[in-house]
C-alpha positions in Angstrom: -6.4 33.8 6.9 -9.9 33.7 5.9 -10.6 29.8 5.5 -13.5 30.7 3.0 -11.0 31.9 0.7 -7.9 29.4 1.3 -6.8 28.1 -1.8 -6.4 24.3 -1.4 -4.0 22.4 -4.0 -3.9 18.9 -4.1 -1.0 17.0 -6.1 -2.1 13.5 -6.4 -5.6 12.6 -7.3 -5.4 8.7 -6.0 -7.1 7.6 -3.1 -5.4 9.9 -0.8 -6.0 12.8 -3.1 -9.3 11.9 -3.5 -10.4 11.3 0.5 -8.6 14.4 1.4 -10.2 16.5 -0.8 -13.4 14.6 0.1 -12.8 15.1 3.9 -12.1 19.2 3.1 -15.6 19.9 2.2 -17.3 17.7 5.1 -14.9 19.3 7.7 -16.9 22.9 6.2 -13.6 23.8 3.9 -15.4 26.1 1.6 -12.6 27.4 -0.5 -11.7 26.7 -3.7 -9.5 23.3 -3.7 -7.6 21.7 -7.0 -7.4 18.0 -7.6 -4.1 17.3 -10.3 -3.7 14.0 -10.9 -1.2 12.2 -13.4 -3.5 9.9 -14.8 -6.2 9.6 -17.0 -8.4 7.8 -14.8 -10.7 9.5 -11.8 -9.7 8.9 -8.4 -9.5 5.3 -7.7 -8.8 3.1 -5.0 -6.0 0.4 -5.3 -6.5 -2.8 -3.9 -8.7 -3.8 -7.1 -5.7 -3.5 -9.0 -4.0 -7.0 -8.1 -7.5 -8.1 -6.4 -11.2 -7.3 -8.7 -9.5 -6.1 -11.8 -7.7 -9.6 -12.1 -10.2 -12.0 -11.1 -13.6 -10.3 -11.7 -15.3 -11.6 -14.8 -15.0 -8.4 -16.7 -12.7 -6.0 -15.2 -14.9 -3.2 -13.9 -12.8 -0.5 -12.1 -14.7 1.3 -9.3 -13.7 5.0 -8.9 -14.2 6.8 -5.8 -16.5 9.3 -7.3 -17.9 10.4 -11.2 -16.9 13.1 -12.5 -19.9 14.9 -11.9 -19.7 13.9 -8.4 -16.5 16.2 -8.0 -17.8 18.8 -10.0 -21.0 19.4 -7.6 -18.5 18.5 -4.5 -17.0 21.6 -5.8 -13.3 20.2 -6.7 -12.0 21.4 -9.8 -10.2 17.9 -11.3 -7.6 17.8 -13.3 -6.5 14.5 -14.6 -3.4 13.6 -17.4 -1.9 16.4 -15.8 1.9 16.1 -14.3 3.0 18.4 -12.0 6.8 19.0 -13.1 7.6 22.4 -10.8 6.6 23.6 -7.3 7.7 27.2 -5.5 6.9 27.7 -2.3 7.8 31.4 -2.3 5.3 32.3 -5.2 2.9 29.7 -3.6 2.5 27.9 -7.4 2.6 24.9 -8.8 3.1 24.3 -12.6 2.4 21.6 -14.8 4.0 20.1 -17.6 1.6 21.4 -20.2 2.3 24.8 -19.0 -0.7 25.6 -16.8 -0.1 26.6 -13.4 -1.9 26.8 -10.0 -2.2 28.9 -6.7 -2.2 27.9 -3.5 -2.6 28.8 0.3 -2.3 25.4 1.7 -0.4 22.3 -0.4 -0.8 19.0 0.3 1.3 16.2 -1.7 -0.2 13.0 -1.9 2.3 12.2 -5.2 2.4 8.2 -3.6 4.8 5.9 -4.8 6.7 4.3 -8.0 7.9 0.7 -8.2 11.2 -0.1 -8.2 12.5 -1.3 -11.3 14.7 -4.4 -12.2 17.5 -3.4 -14.8 18.5 -7.0 -15.4 15.5 -7.8 -16.9 14.9 -5.0 -19.2 15.3 -4.7 -22.5 15.0 -7.9 -23.8 12.7 -10.0 -25.5 10.9 -11.0 -22.2 7.7 -9.0 -21.5 8.2 -7.4 -18.1 5.9 -5.4 -16.5 5.0 -3.6 -13.1 1.8 -3.2 -11.3 1.0 0.2 -9.6 -1.6 1.9 -11.6 -4.7 0.7 -13.5 -3.8 0.6 -16.6 -0.5 -1.7 -15.4 -3.9 -4.0 -13.9 -5.8 -4.2 -17.5 -2.5 -4.9 -18.9 -1.5 -7.8 -16.9 -5.6 -8.5 -16.8 -5.0 -9.5 -21.0 -1.4 -11.0 -20.6 -2.7 -13.5 -18.1 -3.7 -16.1 -20.8 -4.4 -19.7 -20.2 -0.7 -21.8 -20.2 1.1 -18.6 -19.9 4.6 -19.0 -18.4 4.3 -16.4 -15.6 7.2 -15.2 -13.0 6.7 -13.6 -10.5 9.8 -11.7 -9.0 9.3 -11.4 -5.1 7.2 -13.1 -2.7 5.4 -10.2 -1.4 1.8 -9.1 -0.7 1.5 -8.3 -4.1 3.2 -10.9 -5.7 1.2 -13.2 -4.3 -2.1 -11.8 -4.9 -1.1 -11.8 -8.5 0.1 -15.5 -8.1 -3.4 -16.5 -6.7 -5.5 -14.4 -9.8 -2.9 -15.7 -12.8 -3.4 -19.8 -11.4 -7.4 -18.5 -11.4 -6.8 -17.4 -14.8 -5.0 -20.6 -15.8 -1.3 -19.6 -15.7 1.7 -21.6 -14.7 3.2 -19.6 -12.0 6.9 -19.4 -10.1 7.7 -17.1 -7.7 11.1 -15.8 -7.2 12.2 -14.6 -3.7 15.6 -12.7 -3.0 15.0 -13.5 0.7 15.7 -17.0 2.4 11.5 -17.1 3.3 8.3 -15.6 1.5 6.9 -12.3 2.8 9.7 -11.3 4.3 8.3 -7.4 4.9 5.8 -8.7 7.4 8.2 -10.7 9.7 6.1 -13.5 11.0 7.5 -17.3 10.4 4.1 -18.6 11.1 2.6 -16.6 8.4 5.7 -17.1 5.8 5.0 -21.3 6.4 1.0 -21.0 5.7 1.5 -18.7 2.8 4.0 -21.1 1.2 1.9 -24.2 1.6 -0.8 -22.3 0.6 0.5 -21.4 -2.8 2.7 -24.9 -3.5 -1.0 -26.6 -2.5 -2.4 -24.5 -5.7 1.0 -25.8 -8.3 2.7 -22.5 -7.7 6.3 -23.0 -7.7 8.3 -20.6 -4.9 12.2 -20.3 -5.3 13.3 -18.8 -2.4 16.9 -17.4 -1.5 18.0 -17.1 -4.7 19.8 -13.7 -7.4 18.7 -13.2 -10.4 21.6 -12.6 -13.5 19.9 -11.6 -16.5 16.2 -12.4 -18.7 17.4 -15.2 -21.2 15.9 -16.4 -24.6 13.4 -18.9 -22.9 12.9 -17.1 -19.6 15.3 -16.3 -16.4 18.8 -16.9 -15.6 19.7 -17.3 -12.3 23.1 -17.1 -10.6 23.9 -20.2 -10.3 23.0 -20.9 -14.0 19.7 -22.3 -13.8 17.1 -20.4 -15.8 13.7 -20.6 -14.9 11.2 -20.4 -18.4 8.8 -17.7 -18.5 6.5 -16.3 -21.4 6.2 -12.8 -18.5 7.6 -11.9 -15.3 6.0 -9.5 -13.5 8.4 -7.7 -10.9 7.4 -7.0 -7.2 10.3 -5.9 -5.2 8.6 -3.1 -3.3 8.1 1.2 -4.5 10.1 4.4 -4.0 8.4 7.6 -2.8 7.7 10.2 -5.6 9.7 12.7 -3.9 10.5 15.5 -7.0 8.2 18.0 -5.8 8.6 17.6 -2.2 12.9 18.0 -3.1 12.5 21.2 -5.4 10.4 22.7 -2.2 13.5 21.8 0.0 11.5 19.6 2.2 13.8 16.3 3.7 12.9 13.3 1.9 15.8 10.4 2.8 12.6 7.9 3.0 9.5 9.8 2.0 8.0 13.3 3.0 8.0 13.5 7.0 5.2 14.9 8.3 3.5 15.3 11.6 0.2 13.5 13.6 -1.4 16.1 11.7 0.4 15.6 8.3 2.4 19.0 8.6 5.5 19.0 7.0 8.6 21.2 7.9 7.0 24.1 5.6 4.6 26.0 6.8 1.3 25.4 4.5 2.8 21.9 3.2 1.5 18.9 3.6 1.6 15.3 2.8 -0.4 12.2 3.2 -0.7 8.7 2.0 2.3 6.2 0.7 4.4 8.9 0.4 4.1 10.4 4.0 7.0 9.2 6.6 5.1 8.7 9.8 6.2 7.4 13.2 5.6 4.0 13.7 5.0 3.1 17.4 4.5 -0.5 16.6 7.7 -0.4 14.6 9.8 1.8 16.7 11.0 3.9 14.3 10.2 6.3 11.1 8.0 4.9 8.0 5.7 5.0 5.1 2.9 3.1 5.5 1.4 1.7 2.0 -1.7 0.6 2.6 -5.6 1.4 2.0 -5.8 2.5 5.2 -3.7 4.8 5.5 -4.7 6.2 2.5 -7.5 6.8 3.3 -7.5 7.8 7.2 -4.5 9.5 7.3 -5.3 11.8 4.6 -9.1 12.6 5.7 -6.9 13.8 8.8 -4.5 15.8 7.7 -7.6 17.7 5.6 -9.2 18.1 9.1 -6.0 19.8 9.5 -6.1 22.3 7.1 -9.6 22.9 7.4 -9.0 24.2 11.1 -10.0 21.2 12.9 -7.1 19.8 14.9 -6.7 16.4 14.7 -4.2 13.8 15.6 -3.7 10.5 13.7 -1.1 8.1 14.9 -3.2 4.4 13.9 -1.3 1.4 14.0 -1.2 0.1 10.2 -3.2 -2.6 9.1 -4.1 -4.3 5.9 -5.6 -7.3 4.4 -5.2 -9.5 1.4 -7.2 -12.4 -0.1 -5.3 -15.2 -2.3 -7.7 -18.3 -3.2 -10.6 -17.4 -1.0 -8.3 -16.9 2.0 -8.6 -13.7 4.2 -4.8 -12.5 5.6 -5.4 -9.4 8.2 -2.3 -7.7 9.6 -2.0 -4.9 12.3 1.1 -3.2 13.6 4.2 -4.8 12.8 3.7 -9.1 13.2 7.6 -9.2 13.1 8.6 -6.4 15.9 8.6 -8.8 19.3 7.8 -12.4 20.4 5.6 -14.2 18.1 2.5 -16.2 20.0 0.0 -18.3 17.7 -3.2 -18.9 18.8 -4.9 -21.6 16.5 -4.3 -24.1 13.3 -1.3 -22.8 10.5 -1.9 -26.2 9.1 -5.6 -25.7 8.9 -5.5 -22.7 7.5 -7.7 -20.7 10.4 -5.0 -18.9 13.1 -3.8 -15.8 14.9 -0.9 -14.5 15.9 0.4 -11.6 18.4 3.2 -10.4 18.5 4.7 -9.3 22.2 7.3 -6.3 23.2 8.2 -6.1 26.5 4.3 -6.9 27.5 2.7 -4.9 24.6 1.2 -6.6 21.9 2.2 -4.3 19.0 1.4 -7.0 16.2 -0.8 -9.2 14.8 -2.1 -11.4 12.2 -5.5 -12.9 11.3 -5.9 -15.5 9.0 -9.6 -16.6 8.1 -10.5 -15.2 11.7 -12.1 -11.3 11.0 -13.3 -11.9 14.4 -10.0 -11.9 15.7 -8.6 -9.2 13.6 -11.4 -6.9 15.4 -10.0 -7.5 19.4 -5.8 -7.2 17.4 -6.7 -3.9 16.5 -8.4 -2.2 19.3 -5.9 -4.6 21.7 -2.8 -3.3 19.4 -4.1 0.4 19.6 -5.0 0.5 23.6 -1.2 0.5 24.6 -2.5 -1.9 27.2 0.4 -4.6 28.8 -0.9 -8.1 28.4 -0.6 -11.2 30.2 1.6 -13.3 28.1 0.2 -16.6 29.4 -3.6 -15.2 29.1 -2.7 -15.4 25.3 -0.5 -18.5 25.0 -3.8 -20.4 26.4 -6.2 -21.2 23.7 -9.3 -21.7 26.1 -8.3 -17.6 27.3 -11.0 -15.6 25.0 -9.0 -12.7 23.0 -11.3 -10.4 23.7 -10.8 -10.4 27.3 -7.5 -8.9 27.6 -9.0 -5.4 26.6 -10.6 -5.3 29.9 -7.8 -7.0 32.0 
């Protein structure tokens, strides 16, 4: 195939789609690139939605490039465009407005959509979700001083919004179904730290609860307790947006399964970002990696492969969270083995390492960016380490890279 004439269509104009379009040009692809997004906004990175957009004095959304920059890159950007059809035989996608785009190579960067909570919807209680820029801007307007805000889900997003809501003068309650907060991360130390951090800021946290319905004055739990609320934000996870993948005949049990090159089971069809199901060595299973680094780096690697530059992507997952000025960074699978804690959890400066069969498969650094720099390299290296060294507070973590 003449790569200079290869037509690449990217469905999904978020971070993964935008970075993939850039990477195609950087890798020397000179053929047509069409980037199609459902949102009205230009491509942007999502971490700002639960951070800067909610916290800054003025909402100043940051975009990856301006319209002019996209045009200068030779990328045809179509926003406010919903793709409703995909035909692999015709090598064509169809938009809701009737337009069609032909492709030689198709990249699905369709992302995810929030899991909804039917028990709370359809009542007088305002219920919102946080996934896109418009959601964040609406949430910012709703977080007014004195408002009773209930956050359903004690995960990372819930806690970042709690931090912003407290800063904006709201009364905040977090409801979590699991017995401890941040259950997806699997670190008892981080759960204890996060709960204490938020409680110290006046956030009420209720774990091990089940929501029954929205009541006139708030949210009713199974035991009859009514949690007062003026509004609720639901953050109970997301589901992969796989409608187009299903039309193409791809397997989509948890997402769109891809190889380390970003390729799917159909020749010429690729997937990147939150929608892509990848093998995680740290977790020892197939899974979607919903974080900033993966949305960027896996998309870039996939774009390089589309452009003919053989590239393997198998980096451990990594992300960060900012809450009340505390910086929490997570790599790999912190709950994937025995947890070793270095530092002082109570004082808010500590590092954890997850050890499985002599290998560090995950870790957490709280207010310790230097340790995270070492941890990321250590998890990626697959080195066998001495547990006694890591348990020794006098042992410098970076020495484990040379052992």
